[in-house]
Wavefront OBJ file of the C-alpha trace (Angstrom):
o trace
v 15.081 10.105 1.627
v 13.244 8.924 4.694
v 10.322 6.586 5.255
v 7.288 6.905 7.489
v 5.077 3.979 8.466
v 1.601 4.438 6.992
v -0.014 1.017 7.265
v -0.009 -2.756 7.196
v -0.903 -5.288 4.510
v -4.114 -7.055 5.584
v -4.652 -9.286 2.539
v -3.236 -10.197 -0.876
v -5.099 -11.093 -4.055
v -3.291 -12.894 -6.885
v -5.769 -12.039 -9.690
v -5.462 -9.118 -10.125
v -2.239 -8.659 -8.146
v -3.522 -6.348 -5.396
v -2.548 -5.673 -1.786
v -5.215 -4.710 0.739
v -3.706 -2.164 3.126
v -5.032 -0.868 6.449
v -3.818 2.729 6.655
v -2.488 4.468 9.755
v -1.445 7.533 7.733
v -2.427 9.359 4.544
v -1.637 8.191 1.012
v -2.214 9.798 -2.385
v -1.979 8.568 -5.959
v 1.560 9.369 -7.114
v 3.171 8.703 -3.708
v 6.046 6.202 -3.565
v 5.669 3.384 -1.065
v 7.791 0.516 0.210
v 6.266 -2.744 1.432
v 8.617 -4.645 3.712
v 8.314 -7.916 5.607
v 10.258 -11.091 6.356
v 10.440 -12.096 2.683
v 9.105 -8.925 1.045
v 10.933 -5.758 0.010
v 9.053 -3.954 -2.735
v 9.153 -0.300 -3.776
v 6.574 1.214 -6.125
v 4.670 4.315 -7.115
v 0.945 4.244 -6.360
v -0.703 4.484 -9.810
v -4.217 3.940 -8.503
v -6.019 2.838 -5.385
v -9.531 1.849 -4.441
v -11.796 1.871 -1.430
v -14.679 -0.631 -1.713
v -13.874 -1.097 -5.440
v -14.267 2.654 -6.093
v -11.226 4.593 -7.384
v -9.955 7.309 -5.031
v -7.139 9.870 -5.291
v -6.392 10.066 -1.569
v -6.988 7.916 1.517
v -6.499 8.611 5.213
v -5.787 6.799 8.463
v -8.469 4.204 9.167
v -9.216 3.529 5.491
v -8.787 0.078 3.987
v -7.465 0.423 0.430
v -6.515 -1.787 -2.485
v -3.292 -1.034 -4.397
v -1.917 -2.874 -7.441
v 1.496 -4.381 -6.743
v 4.072 -6.012 -9.007
v 4.706 -9.079 -6.852
v 3.357 -11.053 -3.925
v 3.137 -9.359 -0.536
v 2.074 -10.961 2.720
v -0.344 -10.254 5.549
v 1.405 -8.232 8.220
v 3.996 -6.642 5.901
v 4.632 -3.015 6.877
v 3.854 -0.231 4.393
v 6.065 2.867 4.364
v 5.632 6.128 2.470
v 8.918 7.364 0.984
v 9.395 11.038 1.833
v 11.976 13.240 0.079
l 1 2 3 4 5 6 7 8 9 10 11 12 13 14 15 16 17 18 19 20 21 22 23 24 25 26 27 28 29 30 31 32 33 34 35 36 37 38 39 40 41 42 43 44 45 46 47 48 49 50 51 52 53 54 55 56 57 58 59 60 61 62 63 64 65 66 67 68 69 70 71 72 73 74 75 76 77 78 79 80 81 82 83 84
């Protein structure tokens, strides 16, 4: 498996546990992503994502999305899409 960089974490919200991500690539519901930074290394499947609090199935470069995460991530963490 390989990884391609598709964005950067721009914000984190504790309630609900959501990462705001600025995309530089495309992302779809069902894709697996990895969020990696100095103290972060998290892998998850995208169950749902939102743009401006509206659910979407797919987002593209330039979009700012919200994705539920299982633990804290930090501003500036890199987001990778896991490609088979």
